[in-house]
N, C-alpha and C positions, 0 to 999 in steps of 0.2 A: 464321544466323551460330553457330557452336559455341559451347559453354559455356566460359566461363574456367577455366582450372585454378586450384588453390588459390595456386601460384606467380605466376600473372599476377595474380591478385586482389591478392596482398601489394605486387608490384612496382607496380601500378596505384596502389595507396593510398601507395606512398613516393614516387612521383612527383607525384601531385596534391597532397601535402601537404608537399613539399619538406623532406622529413625524411631522416635518415641511416640505414642498416642498423643501426649502432651504436646509434642510439634505440631501434629495433624490438627488437634484440637485450637491451637492458637491460630492456624492457617484457615480454619472454616469457621472462627468464633463462636465455638461451643465448649462447654466444660470437658474436661477429661473423663468425668463420670459419664456424662451424656455419650461420649463415644464408645467408651467401654462397654456401657449397656446395650448401644446399638448393634456393636460387633456381636455382642452375646444375643441377640435377638430378645432382648430383655427390657428394651425402652418402651416406656408406657405412654411418652409424651408424642409429639407430632412428627411421626417417621418420615412421612412424605417430605417434610421441610427438612429434615436432616439427610435424606436420600438425594435431595436436590443440590445440597450444599458439598455432598461427597462426590456427585457426579462432576460438578464444576470444577473442584479441585483435581480428582483426577485426569480429567480433559486438559486442563491447566498444566500438569505434570507431563502428559503426552507430549502436548506442543512444546514445551520446553525441550524435552528430549529430541524431538525431531528437529527443531530448529535450535541448536544451544547457542549461548552467547559467545561470540568468538572474542577470545582474550588477545589484547594486543601486546605482542612481544617489547620486552625493554629493549629501546636503541639508545646507543651512546652518542646522542647527538651532541650539537655546539653547546647547549644550556647545561646539560648534565656533565660534559666535558670541564666547563669552566666551574661549575660548583666541585666536581672532583679535583680539580687542580688546586682551589682554594682550601678543600678538605686536607688534602694530601700535605701540603704547606704547613698547615696548621697543626697537623696530627705528628707530623716529623719533627716540627720545630717548638712544639709546646706553646703555640700563638693562640691568641684570640682573634678569630675571624668573623666577617659578616659577608652574606649572601642574601640580597634582596632582590625584590622585583614586584610588579604588579602581579595580580591573581592569575592562576591558570598557566603559568609558563613551566611546570614541572619540577618545583623545588622540593615537593615532597616526595615525591617519585626517585628523585635523584639521591634525596637523605637516605631514604631507605636502601637503596641499592648500595651506596657507599657503606651503611652499616653491616648490611647483609655480606658484603664482601670482606668486611675486616672485623673479625670477631671480636676484638678487644674495644669496640665503638660502643658506647652509651648513647641510645638514641631515645629523646623525649619529645613527644609530641605535645605541645602546650596548648591550653583552650583558655576560655574566659575565666574558668575557676582556678585557673593556676595562682594561687597565692604563693609566698615565700615557703610557708609550711607545707603546701601541697607538693611543690617542686622538690623540696628536699626530702619529703616522705617518698617519693617517687624514686628518686635518684637512689636514695639509702637502701630501697628494695632492689633496685637493679646491680646494685654492688654485693648483694646477697645478704643484705640484713633485713630486719623486720618491718622497717618503715615506722617506728613508733619513737617517742621520746620528744624532748623539746627540740627545738629548730637548732640551738646551740650543740645539744648532744649529737643530734643527727649531723651537723656541719662538721663536728670534731672527728666522728666516724668517716664520714666522707674523706676528710684530709687524710686521717690516718690510713684508710684503705688505698687511695689512690696515690698518694706521695710516692715517686720513685716507678711508678707502674707502667708509665708510657702509653697509658690509656687515652681515650678521646671521647668526649662528650659533643653531642650534637642536639641542638635544642630548635626542633620546628616549631613554626608560627611563634617565633619567640617574641613578636610584637605584643602577644597577650601578656607577658609577664610584667608585674609591677617593678618600680624600681628598687624595692628592697630585695627581691628576689634576684634581680642583674647586678645588684651591689653583693650579694653574696656568692653569685658565681664568680665575680671578679675576685673576691678573697680565696674561693677555691683555686682559682688560677694562680693567684699570688703564693699561696702556701703550699699547694700539691703541685704546682709545676705541669699541670696537664694542659693539653690543648682544648679550645672549645670553638666550637662553630654555630653562630647565632644565624639563623635562616627565618625570614621573614618578608613581610610587606615593606614598603618604603618608609612607614611611620616608625619601624624598627629605629631607624638613624635618628630619628628626632627623639625618641624615648631614651637612647644611650646617651646622648647629646644634653637633652634637657631644653625646653623651649628659650631658656635664657643662656643656654651654655653651662648652667650651673653643675651639671654631671662631668665637669672636665677630668676629675680622676679615673671615673669609670671609662669617659669615651677616650681616655690617653691611651688605655691598654689595647685598644683594637689595633692590630698588626696589619691586617688586610680587610678591606671592604670592596665588595665588587657586585655591581649590579648586573643583573641578567636580561637578556636581550631576548625580543621575540623570536620566533622559530624563523630559520632561513629557509628559502625554497628548498634547498638540498636535506635539511631536516625533515621537513615533511614529504618529501619524497622517499625519504630511507623509512619512515615511520609507515607510512601508506603502503609501499611494496613489502613489508615485513608482514602487515596485516593481511593484505589482499595480494598475493603473489600473482604475477602476471595480470595486472589490472589495466595494461595499455593506456598508461599515461594519465589515469584519472584523477592522480594525485593532485594535478593543477586545479582541478575543481574544489578538491579540499582545501588547498591552501588559500584560493582565493575566498573561500566560504567562512574559513576560521580565522582569517587575518593573523595567522602567525600565534594564535593562542593553543598551547599544546591541551589545556581541558578541553575546549571547543571542539578542537580536531578528534580528541578522544570520544567524546559524545557523538560527533558526526559519524564516526568509523561505526560504533555501536550500532547507531539507529538506521543508518544507510543499509549496514549489512542486514540487519533486522527486516527491513522493509524489502529489501532484494531475497531475502529468504521466503518471506511470506508470499511474495509474489513469484516464487521460483524463476528468478532472473539473475542475471550479472549484475554489479553495481554500475552504473553507468553515471556520467557528468550531470545528466538530468535529474537523476535519482538524490544525488548529493545536493544539487539545488533545491530541491523540494524538501528534502531533509531538514536542511537549513532552516526553511521556513517556519519548521515546529519548534525550533530551540529560541530561547531568550537570548539572543547575540548582544 
């Protein structure tokens, strides 16, 4: 059998992975037209440069296949249990709740898992661009409408659709929401009687209260507010054992290096397993410590 040409190798990769030439062109920083012409043997530009980029691309894909990124299974640890507890309470009783903590303690993962488990949950991940209009446009779409119209019209549609539905709204990174958006959410709670969980950083509490306590009407609606703690040793052990079975107690090194921060722990798990795979060895406490030096902790 004759050796495949580079064009044939790339075409085979495209066919086997069901990706577009556009996706390949973005990865190697050439236009779709150039890659199409090169595959057909009709490119009149610098073929050697294109070939070099394609070789690098295919080599990277082979390396990724040989040492795939190890996904970390979801573990129902103390922080997620606490968020689930607050969410369920507010979901069942139609209350407004708040879960807050410093960055990297698993709030987003827990929120997504709760929404995945309970199909009548509306999950919105806020960002700095979430004005009241953007928030209600997204909420409007998530209840099956078009996300169009004035804020007042979308607000009325949301009330009509959610009233008596027993549905539940989770807003992750809610500290990004301006006061007007928070106040309109309060009115959704008042008029539709649905539970709402606001999840975010500690400054969310100040946003809800106001710097001088001027948002008393909003803050008074909060039925429960819980601060999530850092990971306990048992939490780290459960996560590490799920990600690396039979790890012979290496979780202790992870717990020390991550300081109880779930995000740092996740990064350490990904990076240390990659280092071990590249070096064709098991993850050891020494690898964890060396990997930790690569992270901005």
